[in-house]
C-alpha positions in Angstrom: 94.1 99.5 134.0 93.4 98.7 130.8 95.7 99.3 127.7 95.7 102.1 125.4 94.7 100.2 122.3 96.7 101.8 118.9 96.5 101.1 115.4 99.3 102.5 113.0 98.4 102.7 109.3 100.2 103.2 106.2 100.0 102.4 102.6 100.9 98.7 101.6 102.0 97.4 105.3 105.6 96.5 104.4 107.7 99.3 106.1 106.4 102.1 108.7 103.5 100.3 109.8 104.8 97.1 110.9 108.1 99.0 112.2 105.6 101.2 114.3 103.9 97.8 115.8 107.3 96.4 116.5 108.7 99.7 118.1 106.2 100.1 120.2 104.7 96.2 120.8 106.8 96.2 124.4 105.8 99.5 125.6 103.7 99.4 128.9 100.1 100.4 128.8 99.5 100.3 125.2 98.6 97.4 122.8 99.2 97.7 119.0 98.0 96.8 116.0 99.1 97.7 111.9 97.3 97.6 108.8 98.1 99.1 105.0 95.2 101.5 103.6 96.0 100.2 100.1 94.3 97.4 98.2 97.2 95.3 97.7 98.4 95.9 101.8 100.3 92.8 103.0 97.6 93.2 105.8 94.3 95.1 104.6 93.2 98.0 107.5 89.6 96.1 108.6 86.4 97.5 110.2 87.5 95.3 113.2 90.9 97.0 113.5 89.2 100.7 113.7 86.3 99.8 115.9 89.0 98.2 118.6 91.5 100.9 118.2 91.6 104.0 120.1 94.7 106.0 118.5 94.9 105.8 114.9 98.2 106.8 113.8 98.7 107.6 110.1 102.4 108.2 108.5 101.2 110.7 106.1 98.2 113.3 105.5 97.2 111.0 102.3 96.1 108.2 104.5 94.3 110.3 106.8 92.2 111.5 103.9 92.2 108.0 102.5 91.0 106.8 105.9 88.3 109.3 106.4 86.7 108.7 103.0 86.9 104.8 103.1 86.3 104.2 106.9 84.5 107.8 107.8 82.0 106.0 110.0 83.8 104.1 111.9 86.2 106.7 113.0 83.6 108.6 115.6 84.9 109.5 118.7 88.4 108.5 117.3 91.4 110.3 117.2 93.6 110.4 114.4 97.1 111.7 114.4 99.6 111.7 111.4 103.3 111.7 112.0 104.2 113.4 108.8 107.0 110.3 108.0 107.7 110.1 103.9 108.2 106.4 102.5 111.5 106.2 102.1 112.5 103.8 104.6 112.9 100.3 104.8 111.7 97.5 107.7 113.2 98.7 111.4 115.6 101.0 109.7 117.5 102.8 112.7 116.5 106.8 111.0 112.6 105.4 111.1 112.9 103.7 114.2 114.2 107.1 115.8 111.7 109.6 114.0 108.7 107.0 115.1 110.3 107.0 119.2 110.7 111.4 118.3 107.1 111.7 116.9 104.7 109.0 118.3 106.2 108.0 121.6 104.7 111.2 123.1 101.5 110.4 122.6 101.7 107.2 123.4 103.5 107.9 127.0 
């Protein structure tokens, strides 16, 4: 069985999406990647990442809107899910990890 390809997105790819990628990196049956939607993100989202992904997970509804407006053509046949996790956590903060497990975990099982 081929692994499911999951892309996590946040604004600047410094805290939330890198944490999500780290948390789910070793989960069986999935491959993960992450990026940011801002022009100054640590890793700026590429069209190759969008083409690769089967499931796209954003942290806020604003991310979904930005993704749609900038990359709408790459989103055909893609499932985009918003976790509603605000930008108030540090990298690998236990509360952020718990939220990710609770909100994204069921999507990835």
